[in-house]
N, CA, C, O and the ligand as a Tripos MOL2 file, in Angstrom:
@<TRIPOS>MOLECULE
protein
  277   275    70     0     0
PROTEIN
NO_CHARGES

@<TRIPOS>ATOM
      1 N          55.2640   25.6990   71.5370 N.3       1 MET1
      2 CA         56.4760   25.4590   72.3200 C.3       1 MET1
      3 C          56.2280   24.3450   73.3390 C.2       1 MET1
      4 O          55.1930   24.3080   74.0040 O.2       1 MET1
      5 N          57.1590   23.4800   73.4390 N.am      2 SER2
      6 CA         57.0440   22.4440   74.4560 C.3       2 SER2
      7 C          57.7160   22.9250   75.7290 C.2       2 SER2
      8 O          58.8710   23.3520   75.7180 O.2       2 SER2
      9 N          56.9970   22.8520   76.7920 N.am      3 SER3
     10 CA         57.6050   23.2270   78.0570 C.3       3 SER3
     11 C          57.9750   21.9590   78.8100 C.2       3 SER3
     12 O          57.1260   21.1140   79.0960 O.2       3 SER3
     13 N          59.2260   21.8460   79.1180 N.am      4 ALA4
     14 CA         59.6980   20.6480   79.8010 C.3       4 ALA4
     15 C          59.1160   20.5860   81.2050 C.2       4 ALA4
     16 O          59.0400   21.5890   81.9140 O.2       4 ALA4
     17 N          58.7170   19.4040   81.5780 N.am      5 ARG5
     18 CA         58.1960   19.2390   82.9230 C.3       5 ARG5
     19 C          59.3360   18.9210   83.8740 C.2       5 ARG5
     20 O          60.1830   18.0680   83.6100 O.2       5 ARG5
     21 N          59.3260   19.6190   84.9610 N.am      6 ALA6
     22 CA         60.4000   19.4250   85.9340 C.3       6 ALA6
     23 C          60.2220   18.0960   86.6570 C.2       6 ALA6
     24 O          59.1030   17.6670   86.9380 O.2       6 ALA6
     25 N          61.3220   17.4690   86.9440 N.am      7 PHE7
     26 CA         61.2910   16.2620   87.7710 C.3       7 PHE7
     27 C          62.5630   16.1930   88.5980 C.2       7 PHE7
     28 O          63.5740   16.8160   88.2730 O.2       7 PHE7
     29 N          62.4900   15.4370   89.6510 N.am      8 HIS8
     30 CA         63.6660   15.3170   90.5130 C.3       8 HIS8
     31 C          63.6280   13.9880   91.2470 C.2       8 HIS8
     32 O          62.6550   13.2380   91.1760 O.2       8 HIS8
     33 N          64.7060   13.7240   91.9450 N.am      9 SER9
     34 CA         64.7940   12.5240   92.7710 C.3       9 SER9
     35 C          65.2120   12.9390   94.1700 C.2       9 SER9
     36 O          66.0350   13.8410   94.3260 O.2       9 SER9
     37 N          64.6620   12.3000   95.1810 N.am     10 PRO10
     38 CA         65.0930   12.5860   96.5570 C.3      10 PRO10
     39 C          66.5870   12.3340   96.7420 C.2      10 PRO10
     40 O          67.1960   12.8280   97.6910 O.2      10 PRO10
     41 N          67.1630   11.5710   95.8380 N.am     11 ARG11
     42 CA         68.5650   11.1960   95.9300 C.3      11 ARG11
     43 C          69.4960   12.3110   95.4610 C.2      11 ARG11
     44 O          70.6850   12.3090   95.7790 O.2      11 ARG11
     45 N          68.9520   13.2590   94.7050 N.am     12 GLN12
     46 CA         69.7930   14.3160   94.1500 C.3      12 GLN12
     47 C          69.3900   15.6750   94.7040 C.2      12 GLN12
     48 O          68.2470   15.8780   95.1140 O.2      12 GLN12
     49 N          70.3350   16.5940   94.7110 N.am     13 LYS13
     50 CA         70.0840   17.9150   95.2740 C.3      13 LYS13
     51 C          69.6900   18.9240   94.2030 C.2      13 LYS13
     52 O          69.6090   20.1230   94.4700 O.2      13 LYS13
     53 N          69.4470   18.4380   92.9990 N.am     14 ILE14
     54 CA         69.0530   19.3010   91.8870 C.3      14 ILE14
     55 C          67.8270   18.7260   91.2220 C.2      14 ILE14
     56 O          67.4940   17.5590   91.4270 O.2      14 ILE14
     57 N          67.1430   19.5420   90.4180 N.am     15 HIS15
     58 CA         66.0270   19.0120   89.6440 C.3      15 HIS15
     59 C          66.3630   19.1070   88.1650 C.2      15 HIS15
     60 O          67.2690   19.8400   87.7680 O.2      15 HIS15
     61 N          65.6330   18.3660   87.3610 N.am     16 HIS16
     62 CA         65.8980   18.2840   85.9310 C.3      16 HIS16
     63 C          64.6770   18.7370   85.1400 C.2      16 HIS16
     64 O          63.5420   18.6860   85.6140 O.2      16 HIS16
     65 N          64.9530   19.1820   83.9160 N.am     17 ARG17
     66 CA         63.8650   19.5640   83.0280 C.3      17 ARG17
     67 C          63.9930   18.9100   81.6630 C.2      17 ARG17
     68 O          63.0890   19.0090   80.8340 O.2      17 ARG17
     69 N          65.0920   18.2560   81.4340 N.am     18 ASP18
     70 CA         65.3240   17.6860   80.1100 C.3      18 ASP18
     71 C          65.5210   16.1790   80.2190 C.2      18 ASP18
     72 O          66.3880   15.7020   80.9510 O.2      18 ASP18
     73 N          64.7030   15.4400   79.4770 N.am     19 ARG19
     74 CA         64.7960   13.9850   79.5210 C.3      19 ARG19
     75 C          66.0900   13.4840   78.9120 C.2      19 ARG19
     76 O          66.4680   12.3270   79.0970 O.2      19 ARG19
     77 N          66.7670   14.3570   78.1870 N.am     20 GLY20
     78 CA         68.0180   13.9640   77.5810 C.3      20 GLY20
     79 C          69.2150   14.1860   78.5000 C.2      20 GLY20
     80 O          70.3510   13.8810   78.1370 O.2      20 GLY20
     81 N          68.9580   14.7070   79.6650 N.am     21 CYS21
     82 CA         70.0430   14.9870   80.6020 C.3      21 CYS21
     83 C          70.6270   13.6900   81.1500 C.2      21 CYS21
     84 O          69.8920   12.8130   81.6040 O.2      21 CYS21
     85 N          71.9330   13.5770   81.1070 N.am     22 GLY22
     86 CA         72.5890   12.3580   81.5780 C.3      22 GLY22
     87 C          72.3150   12.0780   83.0420 C.2      22 GLY22
     88 O          72.1060   10.9290   83.4300 O.2      22 GLY22
     89 N          72.3160   13.1210   83.8540 N.am     23 ALA23
     90 CA         72.0910   12.9480   85.2830 C.3      23 ALA23
     91 C          70.6390   12.5620   85.5730 C.2      23 ALA23
     92 O          70.3450   11.9310   86.5880 O.2      23 ALA23
     93 N          69.7350   12.9520   84.6660 N.am     24 GLY24
     94 CA         68.3360   12.5800   84.8410 C.3      24 GLY24
     95 C          68.0610   11.1680   84.3510 C.2      24 GLY24
     96 O          67.1830   10.4760   84.8670 O.2      24 GLY24
     97 N          68.8200   10.7520   83.3530 N.am     25 LEU25
     98 CA         68.5850    9.4370   82.7580 C.3      25 LEU25
     99 C          68.9450    8.3000   83.7020 C.2      25 LEU25
    100 O          68.3960    7.2040   83.5900 O.2      25 LEU25
    101 N          69.8560    8.5500   84.6250 N.am     26 ILE26
    102 CA         70.2720    7.4730   85.5190 C.3      26 ILE26
    103 C          69.2550    7.2220   86.6170 C.2      26 ILE26
    104 O          69.3560    6.2440   87.3580 O.2      26 ILE26
    105 N          68.2660    8.1160   86.7210 N.am     27 LEU27
    106 CA         67.2540    7.9420   87.7560 C.3      27 LEU27
    107 C          66.2920    6.8350   87.3510 C.2      27 LEU27
    108 O          65.8730    6.7520   86.1970 O.2      27 LEU27
    109 N          65.9500    5.9920   88.3040 N.am     28 SER28
    110 CA         64.9730    4.9450   88.0220 C.3      28 SER28
    111 C          63.5740    5.5340   88.1560 C.2      28 SER28
    112 O          63.3540    6.4680   88.9280 O.2      28 SER28
    113 N          62.6240    4.9780   87.3940 N.am     29 PRO29
    114 CA         61.2440    5.4940   87.4470 C.3      29 PRO29
    115 C          60.6860    5.5280   88.8610 C.2      29 PRO29
    116 O          59.8740    6.3910   89.1940 O.2      29 PRO29
    117 N          61.1200    4.5940   89.6870 N.am     30 ASP30
    118 CA         60.6040    4.5220   91.0480 C.3      30 ASP30
    119 C          60.9070    5.7590   91.8680 C.2      30 ASP30
    120 O          60.1260    6.1410   92.7390 O.2      30 ASP30
    121 N          62.0360    6.3820   91.5930 N.am     31 GLU31
    122 CA         62.4460    7.5020   92.4290 C.3      31 GLU31
    123 C          62.1460    8.8580   91.8050 C.2      31 GLU31
    124 O          62.4350    9.9000   92.3940 O.2      31 GLU31
    125 N          61.5680    8.8370   90.6200 N.am     32 LEU32
    126 CA         61.2330   10.1060   89.9830 C.3      32 LEU32
    127 C          60.0720   10.7680   90.6920 C.2      32 LEU32
    128 O          59.0800   10.1250   91.0370 O.2      32 LEU32
    129 N          60.2150   12.0670   90.9020 N.am     33 ARG33
    130 CA         59.1280   12.8600   91.4820 C.3      33 ARG33
    131 C          58.8520   14.0370   90.5580 C.2      33 ARG33
    132 O          59.7650   14.5890   89.9440 O.2      33 ARG33
    133 N          57.5960   14.4090   90.4680 N.am     34 ALA34
    134 CA         57.2470   15.5630   89.6420 C.3      34 ALA34
    135 C          57.6110   16.8480   90.3660 C.2      34 ALA34
    136 O          57.6050   16.9190   91.5950 O.2      34 ALA34
    137 N          57.9270   17.8610   89.5670 N.am     35 GLY35
    138 CA         58.2140   19.1650   90.1410 C.3      35 GLY35
    139 C          59.6800   19.3450   90.4660 C.2      35 GLY35
    140 O          60.5070   18.4630   90.2330 O.2      35 GLY35
    141 N          59.9790   20.5050   91.0090 N.am     36 THR36
    142 CA         61.3790   20.8480   91.2640 C.3      36 THR36
    143 C          61.8590   20.3700   92.6230 C.2      36 THR36
    144 O          63.0620   20.2470   92.8510 O.2      36 THR36
    145 N          60.9320   20.1040   93.5200 N.am     37 GLY37
    146 CA         61.3360   19.7250   94.8680 C.3      37 GLY37
    147 C          61.9970   20.8720   95.6090 C.2      37 GLY37
    148 O          62.6260   20.6780   96.6490 O.2      37 GLY37
    149 N          61.8450   22.0740   95.0570 N.am     38 GLY38
    150 CA         62.4740   23.2350   95.6790 C.3      38 GLY38
    151 C          63.9780   23.2640   95.4920 C.2      38 GLY38
    152 O          64.6990   23.9530   96.2150 O.2      38 GLY38
    153 N          64.4400   22.5020   94.5090 N.am     39 LYS39
    154 CA         65.8840   22.3960   94.2900 C.3      39 LYS39
    155 C          66.3170   23.2210   93.0870 C.2      39 LYS39
    156 O          65.5040   23.5860   92.2370 O.2      39 LYS39
    157 N          67.6050   23.5040   93.0320 N.am     40 ASP40
    158 CA         68.1500   24.2410   91.8970 C.3      40 ASP40
    159 C          68.0970   23.3950   90.6360 C.2      40 ASP40
    160 O          68.0910   22.1650   90.6830 O.2      40 ASP40
    161 N          68.0590   24.0900   89.5130 N.am     41 LEU41
    162 CA         68.0560   23.3950   88.2350 C.3      41 LEU41
    163 C          69.4300   22.7840   87.9650 C.2      41 LEU41
    164 O          70.4720   23.3830   88.2300 O.2      41 LEU41
    165 N          69.3830   21.5810   87.4340 N.am     42 CYS42
    166 CA         70.5970   20.8720   87.0470 C.3      42 CYS42
    167 C          71.3660   21.6780   85.9960 C.2      42 CYS42
    168 O          70.7700   22.1380   85.0220 O.2      42 CYS42
    169 N          72.6500   21.8530   86.1730 N.am     43 PRO43
    170 CA         73.4510   22.6330   85.2190 C.3      43 PRO43
    171 C          73.3940   22.0690   83.8100 C.2      43 PRO43
    172 O          73.3750   22.8180   82.8340 O.2      43 PRO43
    173 N          73.3670   20.7510   83.7070 N.am     44 GLU44
    174 CA         73.3220   20.1390   82.3820 C.3      44 GLU44
    175 C          71.9830   20.4400   81.7050 C.2      44 GLU44
    176 O          71.9460   20.7240   80.5080 O.2      44 GLU44
    177 N          70.8910   20.3790   82.4600 N.am     45 CYS45
    178 CA         69.5850   20.7170   81.9080 C.3      45 CYS45
    179 C          69.5360   22.1900   81.5020 C.2      45 CYS45
    180 O          68.9440   22.5380   80.4800 O.2      45 CYS45
    181 N          70.1450   23.0300   82.2850 N.am     46 ALA46
    182 CA         70.1820   24.4540   81.9660 C.3      46 ALA46
    183 C          70.9010   24.6740   80.6450 C.2      46 ALA46
    184 O          70.4980   25.4970   79.8230 O.2      46 ALA46
    185 N          71.9660   23.9240   80.4670 N.am     47 GLU47
    186 CA         72.7380   24.0570   79.2370 C.3      47 GLU47
    187 C          71.9360   23.5450   78.0440 C.2      47 GLU47
    188 O          71.9540   24.1510   76.9730 O.2      47 GLU47
    189 N          71.2450   22.4490   78.2300 N.am     48 LEU48
    190 CA         70.4160   21.8930   77.1610 C.3      48 LEU48
    191 C          69.2920   22.8650   76.8000 C.2      48 LEU48
    192 O          69.0060   23.0830   75.6230 O.2      48 LEU48
    193 N          68.6660   23.4420   77.8110 N.am     49 ALA49
    194 CA         67.5780   24.3830   77.5790 C.3      49 ALA49
    195 C          68.0830   25.6190   76.8560 C.2      49 ALA49
    196 O          67.4110   26.1660   75.9820 O.2      49 ALA49
    197 N          69.2670   26.0430   77.2310 N.am     50 ARG50
    198 CA         69.8220   27.2360   76.6140 C.3      50 ARG50
    199 C          70.1180   26.9760   75.1350 C.2      50 ARG50
    200 O          69.8940   27.8390   74.2860 O.2      50 ARG50
    201 N          70.6160   25.7920   74.8430 N.am     51 ALA51
    202 CA         70.9030   25.4440   73.4560 C.3      51 ALA51
    203 C          69.6190   25.3770   72.6350 C.2      51 ALA51
    204 O          69.5750   25.8400   71.4950 O.2      51 ALA51
    205 N          68.5820   24.7990   73.2220 N.am     52 LYS52
    206 CA         67.3200   24.6310   72.4990 C.3      52 LYS52
    207 C          66.5990   25.9580   72.3070 C.2      52 LYS52
    208 O          65.9580   26.1830   71.2810 O.2      52 LYS52
    209 N          66.7070   26.8210   73.2850 N.am     53 ASN53
    210 CA         65.9500   28.0720   73.2380 C.3      53 ASN53
    211 C          66.7530   29.2220   72.6600 C.2      53 ASN53
    212 O          66.3200   30.3730   72.7010 O.2      53 ASN53
    213 N          67.8990   28.9140   72.1340 N.am     54 GLY54
    214 CA         68.7020   29.9630   71.5250 C.3      54 GLY54
    215 C          69.1780   30.9890   72.5210 C.2      54 GLY54
    216 O          69.3210   32.1650   72.1830 O.2      54 GLY54
    217 N          69.4270   30.5650   73.7430 N.am     55 GLY55
    218 CA         69.9700   31.4670   74.7330 C.3      55 GLY55
    219 C          68.9340   32.0370   75.6870 C.2      55 GLY55
    220 O          69.2680   32.7370   76.6430 O.2      55 GLY55
    221 N          67.6610   31.7240   75.4130 N.am     56 LEU56
    222 CA         66.6170   32.2400   76.2950 C.3      56 LEU56
    223 C          66.2750   31.2140   77.3540 C.2      56 LEU56
    224 O          66.0150   30.0510   77.0480 O.2      56 LEU56
    225 N          66.2770   31.6430   78.5700 N.am     57 PHE57
    226 CA         65.8760   30.7620   79.6490 C.3      57 PHE57
    227 C          64.3620   30.7210   79.7530 C.2      57 PHE57
    228 O          63.6800   31.7070   79.4750 O.2      57 PHE57
    229 N          63.8480   29.5780   80.1530 N.am     58 GLU58
    230 CA         62.4210   29.4940   80.4200 C.3      58 GLU58
    231 C          62.1120   30.2760   81.6870 C.2      58 GLU58
    232 O          62.9430   30.3620   82.5910 O.2      58 GLU58
    233 N          60.9190   30.8440   81.7480 N.am     59 PRO59
    234 CA         60.5320   31.5710   82.9610 C.3      59 PRO59
    235 C          60.7010   30.7260   84.2130 C.2      59 PRO59
    236 O          61.1050   31.2240   85.2640 O.2      59 PRO59
    237 N          60.3890   29.4410   84.0880 N.am     60 ALA60
    238 CA         60.5080   28.5690   85.2580 C.3      60 ALA60
    239 C          61.9520   28.4930   85.7310 C.2      60 ALA60
    240 O          62.2330   28.3690   86.9230 O.2      60 ALA60
    241 N          62.8510   28.5690   84.7690 N.am     61 PHE61
    242 CA         64.2580   28.5490   85.1510 C.3      61 PHE61
    243 C          64.6040   29.8080   85.9230 C.2      61 PHE61
    244 O          65.2970   29.7540   86.9390 O.2      61 PHE61
    245 N          64.1220   30.9340   85.4410 N.am     62 LEU62
    246 CA         64.4120   32.1850   86.1310 C.3      62 LEU62
    247 C          63.8260   32.1790   87.5220 C.2      62 LEU62
    248 O          64.4280   32.6950   88.4640 O.2      62 LEU62
    249 N          62.6480   31.5930   87.6490 N.am     63 GLU63
    250 CA         62.0110   31.5220   88.9690 C.3      63 GLU63
    251 C          62.8600   30.7160   89.9340 C.2      63 GLU63
    252 O          62.9420   31.0190   91.1250 O.2      63 GLU63
    253 N          63.4850   29.6880   89.3940 N.am     64 SER64
    254 CA         64.2780   28.8250   90.2650 C.3      64 SER64
    255 C          65.6060   29.4710   90.6100 C.2      64 SER64
    256 O          66.3510   28.9740   91.4550 O.2      64 SER64
    257 N          65.8930   30.5680   89.9580 N.am     65 ARG65
    258 CA         67.1840   31.2230   90.1900 C.3      65 ARG65
    259 C          66.9910   32.6280   90.7440 C.2      65 ARG65
    260 O          67.7700   33.5350   90.4510 O.2      65 ARG65
    261 N          65.9750   32.7930   91.5250 N.am     66 GLN66
    262 CA         65.7210   34.1260   92.0840 C.3      66 GLN66
    263 C          66.9060   34.6010   92.9060 C.2      66 GLN66
    264 O          67.4430   33.8810   93.7470 O.2      66 GLN66
    265 N          67.2840   35.8070   92.6380 N.am     67 ILE67
    266 CA         68.4150   36.3750   93.3380 C.3      67 ILE67
    267 C          67.9530   37.6070   94.1200 C.2      67 ILE67
    268 O          67.4130   38.5520   93.5450 O.2      67 ILE67
    269 N          68.1630   37.5830   95.3890 N.am     68 ALA68
    270 CA         67.7770   38.7300   96.2170 C.3      68 ALA68
    271 C          68.7110   39.8950   95.9340 C.2      68 ALA68
    272 O          69.9330   39.7470   95.9220 O.2      68 ALA68
    273 N          68.1160   41.0410   95.7090 N.am     69 THR69
    274 CA         68.9500   42.2040   95.4210 C.3      69 THR69
    275 C          68.8980   43.1990   96.5750 C.2      69 THR69
    276 O          69.5400   44.2470   96.5150 O.2      69 THR69
    277 ZN         69.5820   17.4810   84.4630 Zn       70 ZN70
@<TRIPOS>BOND
     1     1     2 1
     2     2     3 1
     3     3     4 2
     4     3     5 am
     5     5     6 1
     6     6     7 1
     7     7     8 2
     8     7     9 am
     9     9    10 1
    10    10    11 1
    11    11    12 2
    12    11    13 am
    13    13    14 1
    14    14    15 1
    15    15    16 2
    16    15    17 am
    17    17    18 1
    18    18    19 1
    19    19    20 2
    20    19    21 am
    21    21    22 1
    22    22    23 1
    23    23    24 2
    24    23    25 am
    25    25    26 1
    26    26    27 1
    27    27    28 2
    28    27    29 am
    29    29    30 1
    30    30    31 1
    31    31    32 2
    32    31    33 am
    33    33    34 1
    34    34    35 1
    35    35    36 2
    36    35    37 am
    37    37    38 1
    38    38    39 1
    39    39    40 2
    40    39    41 am
    41    41    42 1
    42    42    43 1
    43    43    44 2
    44    43    45 am
    45    45    46 1
    46    46    47 1
    47    47    48 2
    48    47    49 am
    49    49    50 1
    50    50    51 1
    51    51    52 2
    52    51    53 am
    53    53    54 1
    54    54    55 1
    55    55    56 2
    56    55    57 am
    57    57    58 1
    58    58    59 1
    59    59    60 2
    60    59    61 am
    61    61    62 1
    62    62    63 1
    63    63    64 2
    64    63    65 am
    65    65    66 1
    66    66    67 1
    67    67    68 2
    68    67    69 am
    69    69    70 1
    70    70    71 1
    71    71    72 2
    72    71    73 am
    73    73    74 1
    74    74    75 1
    75    75    76 2
    76    75    77 am
    77    77    78 1
    78    78    79 1
    79    79    80 2
    80    79    81 am
    81    81    82 1
    82    82    83 1
    83    83    84 2
    84    83    85 am
    85    85    86 1
    86    86    87 1
    87    87    88 2
    88    87    89 am
    89    89    90 1
    90    90    91 1
    91    91    92 2
    92    91    93 am
    93    93    94 1
    94    94    95 1
    95    95    96 2
    96    95    97 am
    97    97    98 1
    98    98    99 1
    99    99   100 2
   100    99   101 am
   101   101   102 1
   102   102   103 1
   103   103   104 2
   104   103   105 am
   105   105   106 1
   106   106   107 1
   107   107   108 2
   108   107   109 am
   109   109   110 1
   110   110   111 1
   111   111   112 2
   112   111   113 am
   113   113   114 1
   114   114   115 1
   115   115   116 2
   116   115   117 am
   117   117   118 1
   118   118   119 1
   119   119   120 2
   120   119   121 am
   121   121   122 1
   122   122   123 1
   123   123   124 2
   124   123   125 am
   125   125   126 1
   126   126   127 1
   127   127   128 2
   128   127   129 am
   129   129   130 1
   130   130   131 1
   131   131   132 2
   132   131   133 am
   133   133   134 1
   134   134   135 1
   135   135   136 2
   136   135   137 am
   137   137   138 1
   138   138   139 1
   139   139   140 2
   140   139   141 am
   141   141   142 1
   142   142   143 1
   143   143   144 2
   144   143   145 am
   145   145   146 1
   146   146   147 1
   147   147   148 2
   148   147   149 am
   149   149   150 1
   150   150   151 1
   151   151   152 2
   152   151   153 am
   153   153   154 1
   154   154   155 1
   155   155   156 2
   156   155   157 am
   157   157   158 1
   158   158   159 1
   159   159   160 2
   160   159   161 am
   161   161   162 1
   162   162   163 1
   163   163   164 2
   164   163   165 am
   165   165   166 1
   166   166   167 1
   167   167   168 2
   168   167   169 am
   169   169   170 1
   170   170   171 1
   171   171   172 2
   172   171   173 am
   173   173   174 1
   174   174   175 1
   175   175   176 2
   176   175   177 am
   177   177   178 1
   178   178   179 1
   179   179   180 2
   180   179   181 am
   181   181   182 1
   182   182   183 1
   183   183   184 2
   184   183   185 am
   185   185   186 1
   186   186   187 1
   187   187   188 2
   188   187   189 am
   189   189   190 1
   190   190   191 1
   191   191   192 2
   192   191   193 am
   193   193   194 1
   194   194   195 1
   195   195   196 2
   196   195   197 am
   197   197   198 1
   198   198   199 1
   199   199   200 2
   200   199   201 am
   201   201   202 1
   202   202   203 1
   203   203   204 2
   204   203   205 am
   205   205   206 1
   206   206   207 1
   207   207   208 2
   208   207   209 am
   209   209   210 1
   210   210   211 1
   211   211   212 2
   212   211   213 am
   213   213   214 1
   214   214   215 1
   215   215   216 2
   216   215   217 am
   217   217   218 1
   218   218   219 1
   219   219   220 2
   220   219   221 am
   221   221   222 1
   222   222   223 1
   223   223   224 2
   224   223   225 am
   225   225   226 1
   226   226   227 1
   227   227   228 2
   228   227   229 am
   229   229   230 1
   230   230   231 1
   231   231   232 2
   232   231   233 am
   233   233   234 1
   234   234   235 1
   235   235   236 2
   236   235   237 am
   237   237   238 1
   238   238   239 1
   239   239   240 2
   240   239   241 am
   241   241   242 1
   242   242   243 1
   243   243   244 2
   244   243   245 am
   245   245   246 1
   246   246   247 1
   247   247   248 2
   248   247   249 am
   249   249   250 1
   250   250   251 1
   251   251   252 2
   252   251   253 am
   253   253   254 1
   254   254   255 1
   255   255   256 2
   256   255   257 am
   257   257   258 1
   258   258   259 1
   259   259   260 2
   260   259   261 am
   261   261   262 1
   262   262   263 1
   263   263   264 2
   264   263   265 am
   265   265   266 1
   266   266   267 1
   267   267   268 2
   268   267   269 am
   269   269   270 1
   270   270   271 1
   271   271   272 2
   272   271   273 am
   273   273   274 1
   274   274   275 1
   275   275   276 2
@<TRIPOS>SUBSTRUCTURE
     1 MET1         2 RESIDUE 1 A MET
     2 SER2         6 RESIDUE 1 A SER
     3 SER3        10 RESIDUE 1 A SER
     4 ALA4        14 RESIDUE 1 A ALA
     5 ARG5        18 RESIDUE 1 A ARG
     6 ALA6        22 RESIDUE 1 A ALA
     7 PHE7        26 RESIDUE 1 A PHE
     8 HIS8        30 RESIDUE 1 A HIS
     9 SER9        34 RESIDUE 1 A SER
    10 PRO10       38 RESIDUE 1 A PRO
    11 ARG11       42 RESIDUE 1 A ARG
    12 GLN12       46 RESIDUE 1 A GLN
    13 LYS13       50 RESIDUE 1 A LYS
    14 ILE14       54 RESIDUE 1 A ILE
    15 HIS15       58 RESIDUE 1 A HIS
    16 HIS16       62 RESIDUE 1 A HIS
    17 ARG17       66 RESIDUE 1 A ARG
    18 ASP18       70 RESIDUE 1 A ASP
    19 ARG19       74 RESIDUE 1 A ARG
    20 GLY20       78 RESIDUE 1 A GLY
    21 CYS21       82 RESIDUE 1 A CYS
    22 GLY22       86 RESIDUE 1 A GLY
    23 ALA23       90 RESIDUE 1 A ALA
    24 GLY24       94 RESIDUE 1 A GLY
    25 LEU25       98 RESIDUE 1 A LEU
    26 ILE26      102 RESIDUE 1 A ILE
    27 LEU27      106 RESIDUE 1 A LEU
    28 SER28      110 RESIDUE 1 A SER
    29 PRO29      114 RESIDUE 1 A PRO
    30 ASP30      118 RESIDUE 1 A ASP
    31 GLU31      122 RESIDUE 1 A GLU
    32 LEU32      126 RESIDUE 1 A LEU
    33 ARG33      130 RESIDUE 1 A ARG
    34 ALA34      134 RESIDUE 1 A ALA
    35 GLY35      138 RESIDUE 1 A GLY
    36 THR36      142 RESIDUE 1 A THR
    37 GLY37      146 RESIDUE 1 A GLY
    38 GLY38      150 RESIDUE 1 A GLY
    39 LYS39      154 RESIDUE 1 A LYS
    40 ASP40      158 RESIDUE 1 A ASP
    41 LEU41      162 RESIDUE 1 A LEU
    42 CYS42      166 RESIDUE 1 A CYS
    43 PRO43      170 RESIDUE 1 A PRO
    44 GLU44      174 RESIDUE 1 A GLU
    45 CYS45      178 RESIDUE 1 A CYS
    46 ALA46      182 RESIDUE 1 A ALA
    47 GLU47      186 RESIDUE 1 A GLU
    48 LEU48      190 RESIDUE 1 A LEU
    49 ALA49      194 RESIDUE 1 A ALA
    50 ARG50      198 RESIDUE 1 A ARG
    51 ALA51      202 RESIDUE 1 A ALA
    52 LYS52      206 RESIDUE 1 A LYS
    53 ASN53      210 RESIDUE 1 A ASN
    54 GLY54      214 RESIDUE 1 A GLY
    55 GLY55      218 RESIDUE 1 A GLY
    56 LEU56      222 RESIDUE 1 A LEU
    57 PHE57      226 RESIDUE 1 A PHE
    58 GLU58      230 RESIDUE 1 A GLU
    59 PRO59      234 RESIDUE 1 A PRO
    60 ALA60      238 RESIDUE 1 A ALA
    61 PHE61      242 RESIDUE 1 A PHE
    62 LEU62      246 RESIDUE 1 A LEU
    63 GLU63      250 RESIDUE 1 A GLU
    64 SER64      254 RESIDUE 1 A SER
    65 ARG65      258 RESIDUE 1 A ARG
    66 GLN66      262 RESIDUE 1 A GLN
    67 ILE67      266 RESIDUE 1 A ILE
    68 ALA68      270 RESIDUE 1 A ALA
    69 THR69      274 RESIDUE 1 A THR
    70 ZN70       277 GROUP 0 **** ****
């Protein structure tokens, strides 16, 4: 299984995991940062991941969506 590496830009309030994400593609290499930056996952990346994984979220996605109960 390929695990997508998270990346983000200081310019955006979300992080990306899919290189095919439109919002991630507009980022220039100069502003790309590794990791989530402590930001929520991009909705488009979440949708792409869900399609690829047959509805299963990656653990990293769940971690980024911790909900206090
Ligand atoms: Zn994205």
